[in-house]
DOTOR-340873 format. One record per residue (C-alpha): residue number from 1; x, y, z. Coordinates in Angstrom, 1 decimal. Each point is the difference from the previous one (the first is absolute). Layout:
N
GUTI   pos       px       py       pz
GUTI   NUM        X        Y        Z
...
//
This chain:
299
GUTI   pos       px       py       pz
GUTI     1    -15.1      6.4    -27.3
GUTI     2      1.3     -0.6      3.5
GUTI     3      2.8      2.3      1.2
GUTI     4      2.6     -0.2      2.7
GUTI     5     -2.4      1.2      2.7
GUTI     6     -2.6     -2.8     -0.6
GUTI     7      1.5     -2.2      2.8
GUTI     8      0.2      3.0      2.4
GUTI     9     -3.6      0.8     -0.7
GUTI    10     -0.8     -3.7      0.9
GUTI    11      1.7      0.6      3.3
GUTI    12     -2.2      3.0      0.6
GUTI    13     -3.1     -2.2     -0.1
GUTI    14      1.2     -3.4      1.1
GUTI    15      3.0      0.6      2.3
GUTI    16     -0.5      3.5      1.4
GUTI    17      2.5     -0.3      2.9
GUTI    18      2.8     -0.8     -2.4
GUTI    19     -0.9      2.6     -2.7
GUTI    20      1.7      3.2      1.5
GUTI    21      3.4     -1.5      0.3
GUTI    22     -0.2     -1.5     -3.4
GUTI    23     -1.1      3.2     -1.6
GUTI    24      2.8      1.9      1.8
GUTI    25      2.7     -2.4     -1.3
GUTI    26     -1.4      0.2     -3.5
GUTI    27     -0.1      3.9      0.0
GUTI    28      3.6      0.1      1.4
GUTI    29      1.2     -2.3     -2.9
GUTI    30     -2.6      0.6     -2.7
GUTI    31      2.1     -0.5     -3.1
GUTI    32      1.6     -3.2      1.3
GUTI    33     -3.2     -1.5      1.4
GUTI    34     -1.9      0.8     -3.2
GUTI    35      2.6     -1.8     -2.0
GUTI    36     -1.0     -3.2      1.8
GUTI    37     -3.7      0.7      0.7
GUTI    38     -1.2      1.4     -3.4
GUTI    39      0.7     -3.2     -2.0
GUTI    40     -1.0     -2.1      2.9
GUTI    41     -3.4      1.7      0.2
GUTI    42     -0.4     -0.3     -3.8
GUTI    43      0.7     -3.7      0.1
GUTI    44     -2.1     -0.7      3.2
GUTI    45     -3.0      1.8     -1.4
GUTI    46      0.2     -1.8     -3.4
GUTI    47      0.5     -3.4      1.7
GUTI    48     -2.4      0.2      2.9
GUTI    49     -2.2      3.0     -0.5
GUTI    50     -0.6      2.8      2.5
GUTI    51     -0.4     -2.4      2.8
GUTI    52      3.7     -0.6     -0.1
GUTI    53      0.6      3.3      1.9
GUTI    54     -2.4     -0.8      2.8
GUTI    55      1.4     -3.6      0.2
GUTI    56      3.5      1.3      0.1
GUTI    57     -0.8      2.5      2.8
GUTI    58     -1.6     -2.7      2.1
GUTI    59      3.0     -2.3     -0.6
GUTI    60      2.4      2.8      0.8
GUTI    61     -1.8      0.8      3.3
GUTI    62      0.0     -3.7      1.0
GUTI    63      3.7     -0.3     -0.9
GUTI    64      0.9      3.1      2.1
GUTI    65     -1.9     -1.3      3.0
GUTI    66      1.7     -3.4     -0.3
GUTI    67      3.4      1.6     -0.2
GUTI    68     -0.6      2.1      3.1
GUTI    69     -1.3     -3.0      2.0
GUTI    70      3.0     -2.1     -1.2
GUTI    71      2.4      2.7      1.1
GUTI    72     -1.6      0.2      3.4
GUTI    73      0.3     -3.8      0.4
GUTI    74      3.6      0.3     -1.1
GUTI    75      0.7      2.3      2.8
GUTI    76     -1.5     -2.3      2.5
GUTI    77      1.6     -3.2     -1.3
GUTI    78      3.4      1.5     -0.9
GUTI    79      0.1     -1.9     -3.3
GUTI    80     -2.1     -0.6     -3.1
GUTI    81     -2.8     -2.5      0.5
GUTI    82     -0.8     -1.3     -3.5
GUTI    83     -2.3     -2.9     -0.8
GUTI    84      1.8     -3.3     -0.8
GUTI    85      1.2      0.0     -3.6
GUTI    86     -2.3     -2.8     -1.3
GUTI    87     -3.0      1.8      1.5
GUTI    88      1.3      3.3     -1.2
GUTI    89      0.0     -1.1     -3.6
GUTI    90     -3.4     -1.6      0.1
GUTI    91     -1.8      2.5      2.2
GUTI    92      1.6      3.2     -1.4
GUTI    93      1.6     -0.3     -3.4
GUTI    94     -2.6     -2.5     -1.4
GUTI    95     -3.0      1.7      1.7
GUTI    96     -1.7      2.3     -2.5
GUTI    97     -2.1      1.6      2.7
GUTI    98      3.2      1.1      1.8
GUTI    99      2.3      0.6     -2.9
GUTI   100     -2.2      2.3     -2.2
GUTI   101     -0.4      2.8      2.5
GUTI   102      3.6     -0.6      1.2
GUTI   103      1.2      0.5     -3.6
GUTI   104     -1.8      3.4     -0.3
GUTI   105      1.6      1.1      3.3
GUTI   106      3.4     -1.3     -1.0
GUTI   107      0.3      2.5     -2.8
GUTI   108     -1.9      2.9      1.6
GUTI   109      2.5      0.2      2.9
GUTI   110      2.5      1.5     -2.5
GUTI   111     -1.9      3.3     -0.6
GUTI   112     -1.8      0.0      3.4
GUTI   113      2.8     -0.7      2.5
GUTI   114      2.7      2.6      0.5
GUTI   115      2.5     -2.8      0.7
GUTI   116     -0.6     -1.5     -3.5
GUTI   117     -0.2      3.0     -2.3
GUTI   118      3.8      0.2     -0.4
GUTI   119     -0.2     -3.6     -1.4
GUTI   120     -2.0      1.3     -3.0
GUTI   121      2.8      2.5     -0.9
GUTI   122      2.7     -2.7      0.5
GUTI   123     -1.9     -2.4     -2.2
GUTI   124     -0.8      2.4     -2.8
GUTI   125      3.0      2.2     -0.1
GUTI   126      2.9     -2.2      1.2
GUTI   127     -1.2     -3.4     -1.3
GUTI   128     -2.4      0.3     -3.0
GUTI   129      1.6      3.0     -1.7
GUTI   130      3.5     -1.5      0.5
GUTI   131     -0.7     -3.5     -1.5
GUTI   132      1.9     -0.8     -3.1
GUTI   133     -1.8      0.4     -3.3
GUTI   134     -2.2     -3.0     -0.9
GUTI   135      0.3     -1.6      3.5
GUTI   136     -1.6     -3.2      1.0
GUTI   137     -1.5      0.5      3.5
GUTI   138     -1.0     -2.6      2.6
GUTI   139     -2.4      0.8      2.8
GUTI   140      0.3     -2.4      2.9
GUTI   141     -3.3     -0.2      2.0
GUTI   142     -1.8      2.2     -2.5
GUTI   143     -3.2      0.0      2.0
GUTI   144     -2.5      2.5     -1.5
GUTI   145      2.3      0.5     -2.9
GUTI   146      0.0      3.8      0.2
GUTI   147      3.7      0.4      0.4
GUTI   148      0.7     -2.0     -3.2
GUTI   149     -2.8      1.8     -1.9
GUTI   150      1.4      3.4      1.0
GUTI   151      3.4     -1.1     -1.1
GUTI   152     -1.3     -1.0     -3.5
GUTI   153     -2.0      3.2     -0.3
GUTI   154      2.9      2.2      1.0
GUTI   155      2.5     -1.9     -2.2
GUTI   156     -1.6     -1.0     -3.4
GUTI   157      3.2     -1.9     -0.9
GUTI   158      0.0     -2.5      2.8
GUTI   159     -1.7     -3.4      0.7
GUTI   160     -1.2     -1.0      3.4
GUTI   161     -0.6     -3.5      1.4
GUTI   162     -1.6     -0.3      3.4
GUTI   163     -0.2     -3.1      2.3
GUTI   164     -2.1     -0.4      3.2
GUTI   165     -1.0     -3.0      2.1
GUTI   166     -3.5      1.4      0.6
GUTI   167     -2.7     -0.9     -2.6
GUTI   168     -2.4      2.7      1.2
GUTI   169      2.7      2.6     -0.3
GUTI   170      1.0     -1.1     -3.5
GUTI   171     -3.7      0.1     -1.0
GUTI   172      0.0      3.7      1.0
GUTI   173      3.1      0.6     -2.1
GUTI   174     -1.5     -1.7     -3.0
GUTI   175     -3.1      2.2      0.2
GUTI   176      2.0      3.2      0.3
GUTI   177      2.3     -1.2     -2.8
GUTI   178     -2.9     -0.7     -2.3
GUTI   179     -1.2      3.6      0.1
GUTI   180      3.4      1.6      0.1
GUTI   181      0.7     -0.1     -3.8
GUTI   182      3.5     -1.2      0.7
GUTI   183     -0.5     -3.3     -1.9
GUTI   184      2.6     -2.7     -0.2
GUTI   185      2.8      2.1      1.5
GUTI   186     -1.4     -1.0      3.5
GUTI   187     -0.9     -3.4      1.3
GUTI   188     -0.9     -1.4      3.5
GUTI   189      0.1     -3.6      1.2
GUTI   190     -0.7     -2.0      3.1
GUTI   191      3.5     -1.1      0.9
GUTI   192      2.5      0.0      2.9
GUTI   193      2.8      2.2     -1.4
GUTI   194      2.3     -1.1      2.8
GUTI   195      0.0     -3.5     -1.6
GUTI   196      1.6      1.4     -3.2
GUTI   197      3.1     -2.1     -0.8
GUTI   198      3.3      1.3      1.3
GUTI   199      2.0     -2.4     -2.2
GUTI   200     -1.2      1.1     -3.4
GUTI   201      0.8      3.1     -2.0
GUTI   202      1.1      3.1      2.0
GUTI   203     -0.9      3.6     -0.6
GUTI   204     -3.4     -0.7     -1.7
GUTI   205     -1.6      3.3      1.0
GUTI   206      1.2      3.6     -0.2
GUTI   207     -2.5      1.0      2.6
GUTI   208     -1.4     -1.8      3.1
GUTI   209     -2.7      1.2      2.3
GUTI   210     -0.3     -1.5      3.6
GUTI   211     -2.3      2.5      1.8
GUTI   212     -1.1     -0.6      3.6
GUTI   213      0.7     -3.7     -0.2
GUTI   214      3.0     -0.9      2.2
GUTI   215     -1.9      0.5      3.3
GUTI   216     -2.6     -2.6     -1.2
GUTI   217      2.7     -2.7     -0.2
GUTI   218      1.3     -2.3      2.7
GUTI   219      3.5      0.7     -1.3
GUTI   220      0.7      2.8     -2.6
GUTI   221      3.4     -1.2     -1.0
GUTI   222     -1.3     -2.2     -2.8
GUTI   223     -1.7      3.1     -1.4
GUTI   224      3.3      1.8     -0.3
GUTI   225      1.6     -3.1     -1.6
GUTI   226     -2.7      0.1     -2.7
GUTI   227      0.6      3.8     -0.5
GUTI   228      3.7     -0.5     -0.4
GUTI   229     -0.3     -3.0     -2.3
GUTI   230     -2.6      1.4     -2.4
GUTI   231      1.1      3.6     -0.1
GUTI   232      2.0      1.0     -3.1
GUTI   233      3.4      1.7      0.5
GUTI   234     -1.4      3.3     -1.2
GUTI   235     -3.3     -0.5      1.7
GUTI   236     -1.8      1.5      3.1
GUTI   237     -2.1     -1.4      2.7
GUTI   238     -2.6      1.8      2.0
GUTI   239     -0.3     -1.5      3.5
GUTI   240     -2.2      1.1      2.9
GUTI   241     -0.9     -1.3      3.4
GUTI   242     -1.6      0.8      3.3
GUTI   243      2.1      0.3      3.3
GUTI   244     -1.6     -0.5      3.4
GUTI   245     -3.4      0.2     -1.6
GUTI   246     -2.3     -2.9      1.0
GUTI   247     -2.8     -1.4     -2.1
GUTI   248     -1.9     -3.3     -0.1
GUTI   249      2.3     -1.4     -2.7
GUTI   250      3.3      1.7      0.9
GUTI   251      2.4     -2.8      1.1
GUTI   252      3.5      1.3     -0.3
GUTI   253      0.9      2.7      2.5
GUTI   254      2.4      2.7     -1.2
GUTI   255      1.2      2.3      2.7
GUTI   256      2.9      1.9     -1.7
GUTI   257      0.3      1.5     -3.4
GUTI   258      3.4     -1.7     -0.2
GUTI   259     -1.5     -3.5      0.0
GUTI   260     -1.5      0.0     -3.6
GUTI   261      3.1      1.9     -1.2
GUTI   262      2.3     -2.7      1.4
GUTI   263     -2.2     -2.7     -1.6
GUTI   264      0.3      1.7     -3.4
GUTI   265      3.8      0.5      0.3
GUTI   266      0.5     -3.7      1.0
GUTI   267     -1.2     -1.1     -3.5
GUTI   268      1.9      2.6     -1.9
GUTI   269     -2.4      2.9     -0.3
GUTI   270      0.6      3.5      1.0
GUTI   271     -2.4      2.8      1.1
GUTI   272      0.0      3.1     -2.2
GUTI   273     -2.8      1.9      1.7
GUTI   274     -2.1     -0.6      3.1
GUTI   275     -3.0      1.7      1.7
GUTI   276     -1.5     -0.8      3.4
GUTI   277     -2.9      1.8      1.6
GUTI   278     -1.8     -0.7      3.3
GUTI   279     -3.6     -0.7      0.4
GUTI   280     -2.2      0.6      3.1
GUTI   281      1.3     -1.8      3.1
GUTI   282     -2.0     -1.2      2.9
GUTI   283      0.3      2.8      2.6
GUTI   284      2.7     -0.9      2.4
GUTI   285      0.9     -3.1     -1.9
GUTI   286      3.4     -1.6     -0.6
GUTI   287     -0.3     -0.5     -3.7
GUTI   288      0.0      2.5     -2.8
GUTI   289     -1.8     -1.2     -3.1
GUTI   290      1.9      1.0     -3.2
GUTI   291     -0.2     -0.5     -3.7
GUTI   292      3.4     -0.5     -1.8
GUTI   293      0.6      0.1     -3.7
GUTI   294      3.3     -0.4     -1.9
GUTI   295      1.4     -0.3     -3.5
GUTI   296      2.4     -2.8     -0.5
GUTI   297      2.5     -0.9     -2.8
GUTI   298      2.7     -2.6     -0.5
GUTI   299      3.5      0.7      1.4
//
């Protein structure tokens, strides 16, 4: 059976230059990282076999190199330089060759990047454990599905529904779900959750997950409107985003932590807890890449 270190051992063979920092982050936060990585390794091994760990390492290395190059371009241009949105959807979100390695990297940054580890604790301890009994949970842009699967494994009383616009990403979530043993309490569907009706019933979900999504939108305000409309009065939302952190598909540029906070407050949400940690900046650069996570509830 695969354990939490299977992905790290994959780095040792397929992405050696990135292995030392990932191992250091894991060892400094072993209990927290293992909470995420142990079930992920079990699901990945069952769904894809041992090749999953080498594939994930290769995808992670490619992702990290892309992030670094994008950040360097950001410093030169002074702004994000994303692809146009129609091309972005067809060439990124619908491209299996791009999305599959991207999806592995998108979950591995949580236990491998010091700027993301605090998000694991925020998600587990301040969101999942605090949800009302028997909650219905919506994950917007569920991607690989791991956040939703972890939610259902941690809380046997809840049901999780995940939507994502990327068919290749949803295909990964389906494969992991099939071997997770979580059954009908979890479902994933190709769907744009931002098109959910804002005129129908309010407060449908006691939990909503919107992790590292806002920076991919041309305007994040509709996302906050969806959160406010569909979150129950006693519910919680887990929201996270990137600030001054360029990638190929990052379109909305947050510079200040106050910006997403104001957007949340404008639709009647309040922040109950917030974490924000810096990543690695370009030496001498103007921009400081950060990862922000916060817990939201209704006013």
